[in-house]
C-alpha positions as MATLAB code, in Angstrom:
seq = 'MFEWIVANGWVFWLVLFLVLAVIEMMSLDLFFLMLSIGALGGVATALIGGEFWLQTVVFCVLSLLLIFMLRPVALRHLRKAPESHRTNIDRLIGEEALVLEPTSRLMGSAKIGGEVWTARAESGAPLQPGTYGSVVRIEGATAYLAPRDTH';
ca = [
      -0.350  -62.655  -56.761;
      -3.685  -62.738  -54.952;
      -1.927  -62.628  -51.591;
      -0.099  -59.452  -52.646;
      -3.392  -57.842  -53.728;
      -4.997  -58.748  -50.396;
      -2.002  -57.412  -48.454;
      -1.811  -54.210  -50.547;
      -5.476  -53.646  -51.281;
      -5.149  -49.884  -51.385;
      -2.789  -50.159  -54.399;
      -5.236  -52.435  -56.212;
      -8.154  -50.057  -55.612;
      -6.086  -47.011  -56.567;
      -5.053  -48.624  -59.869;
      -8.674  -49.631  -60.485;
      -9.731  -46.031  -59.771;
      -7.244  -44.687  -62.321;
      -8.239  -47.216  -64.996;
     -11.950  -46.482  -64.512;
     -11.308  -42.718  -64.549;
      -9.485  -43.012  -67.886;
     -12.334  -45.066  -69.336;
     -14.783  -42.402  -68.099;
     -12.777  -39.688  -69.843;
     -13.217  -41.582  -73.102;
     -16.892  -42.476  -72.689;
     -18.255  -39.412  -70.833;
     -21.437  -41.168  -69.726;
     -20.857  -40.915  -65.940;
     -21.104  -44.705  -65.498;
     -17.392  -45.358  -65.034;
     -17.110  -42.232  -62.895;
     -19.467  -43.836  -60.379;
     -17.404  -47.035  -60.431;
     -14.180  -45.083  -59.951;
     -15.653  -43.299  -56.926;
     -16.606  -46.736  -55.603;
     -12.962  -47.752  -56.028;
     -11.975  -44.757  -53.887;
     -14.260  -46.201  -51.233;
     -12.204  -49.393  -51.511;
      -9.009  -47.366  -51.077;
     -10.395  -45.687  -47.953;
     -11.519  -49.010  -46.483;
      -8.088  -50.527  -47.169;
      -6.284  -47.578  -45.574;
      -8.280  -47.857  -42.335;
      -7.433  -51.563  -42.144;
     -10.562  -53.235  -43.520;
     -10.300  -56.791  -44.838;
     -10.257  -57.315  -48.609;
     -13.785  -58.760  -48.595;
     -15.014  -55.601  -46.822;
     -13.181  -53.414  -49.349;
     -14.966  -55.299  -52.132;
     -18.355  -54.907  -50.448;
     -17.774  -51.161  -49.961;
     -16.782  -50.850  -53.634;
     -19.879  -52.720  -54.835;
     -22.397  -51.018  -52.548;
     -20.995  -47.519  -53.086;
     -20.821  -48.004  -56.864;
     -24.386  -49.302  -57.085;
     -25.733  -46.496  -54.905;
     -24.002  -43.901  -57.052;
     -25.116  -45.504  -60.322;
     -28.759  -45.750  -59.335;
     -29.137  -42.616  -57.213;
     -26.587  -39.963  -58.221;
     -26.025  -40.707  -61.923;
     -29.667  -40.096  -63.033;
     -29.727  -36.768  -61.184;
     -26.379  -35.733  -62.667;
     -27.476  -36.693  -66.199;
     -30.710  -34.720  -65.791;
     -28.761  -31.625  -64.763;
     -26.276  -32.012  -67.613;
     -29.050  -32.289  -70.207;
     -31.045  -29.392  -68.797;
     -29.048  -26.685  -70.564;
     -31.047  -23.593  -71.567;
     -31.765  -22.886  -75.230;
     -28.959  -20.318  -75.363;
     -26.454  -23.020  -74.401;
     -27.392  -25.525  -77.092;
     -24.372  -26.800  -78.977;
     -23.450  -28.238  -82.340;
     -26.354  -29.324  -84.507;
     -28.925  -28.748  -81.741;
     -28.339  -25.049  -82.227;
     -29.461  -25.294  -85.875;
     -32.975  -26.576  -85.109;
     -35.414  -23.765  -85.897;
     -32.807  -21.784  -87.847;
     -33.534  -20.222  -91.215;
     -32.188  -22.035  -94.293;
     -31.747  -20.569  -97.782;
     -32.635  -23.218 -100.359;
     -29.870  -23.482 -102.995;
     -31.192  -26.364 -105.125;
     -34.709  -27.682 -105.618;
     -35.296  -29.549 -102.382;
     -37.658  -32.501 -102.219;
     -37.977  -35.537  -99.976;
     -35.146  -37.152 -101.977;
     -32.587  -34.435 -102.746;
     -31.548  -30.825 -102.390;
     -29.218  -28.452 -100.582;
     -29.531  -25.386  -98.413;
     -27.315  -22.834  -96.708;
     -27.692  -22.919  -92.936;
     -25.628  -20.693  -90.691;
     -23.160  -19.936  -93.478;
     -22.589  -23.601  -94.389;
     -24.020  -25.639  -97.241;
     -25.957  -28.698  -96.064;
     -27.622  -31.582  -97.824;
     -31.305  -30.840  -97.349;
     -34.614  -32.653  -97.691;
     -38.153  -31.330  -97.546;
     -39.873  -32.505  -94.360;
     -43.291  -32.459  -96.038;
     -44.107  -33.587  -99.562;
     -44.028  -30.039 -100.971;
     -40.672  -29.273 -102.654;
     -38.840  -26.054 -101.798;
     -37.563  -23.920 -104.664;
     -34.128  -22.226 -104.891;
     -34.091  -18.746 -103.391;
     -36.838  -19.518 -100.885;
     -36.351  -19.977  -97.176;
     -37.096  -22.941  -95.008;
     -36.884  -23.672  -91.335;
     -34.720  -26.504  -89.998;
     -37.038  -29.041  -88.370;
     -34.515  -31.770  -87.585;
     -31.085  -33.021  -88.562;
     -30.165  -36.636  -89.180;
     -26.504  -37.252  -89.850;
     -25.405  -34.608  -92.349;
     -28.908  -33.983  -93.722;
     -31.147  -31.122  -92.625;
     -34.912  -31.539  -92.949;
     -36.684  -28.306  -93.825;
     -40.233  -27.000  -93.549;
     -41.420  -24.097  -95.755;
     -41.040  -20.577  -94.377;
     -42.125  -17.199  -95.738;
     -39.662  -15.449  -98.098;
     -37.626  -12.652  -96.549;
];
């Protein structure tokens, strides 16, 4: 089996590339993407006639370079979205919330963006029904509110 892999290294590296690319599609953290690009380096080395040990070295060096040099830059650019492009719960931070039930540090509910959320008061002061609060943070399915002037 090992002899076949050595003789057909490009197939091994291509299969490894595909497996790593599928794992990257599931994880979306850019780590396996860097490894899969390293595997493409192994494919290229195999196709130009490099020995299997050289293919392995190219895979390792290229993968490590990409992980430590390109991945941090790519992650920084992905996380640098402007405020208008915030998604999901990030978009709710700072939004106005209508308090539906008395909201304390232990219990309550509020309407945020047309949806009813479990809510807690961020400070010790409870919020009364009919008043408005501002979403300070969200943990799980609970919004933490700070008092805001009535509209």
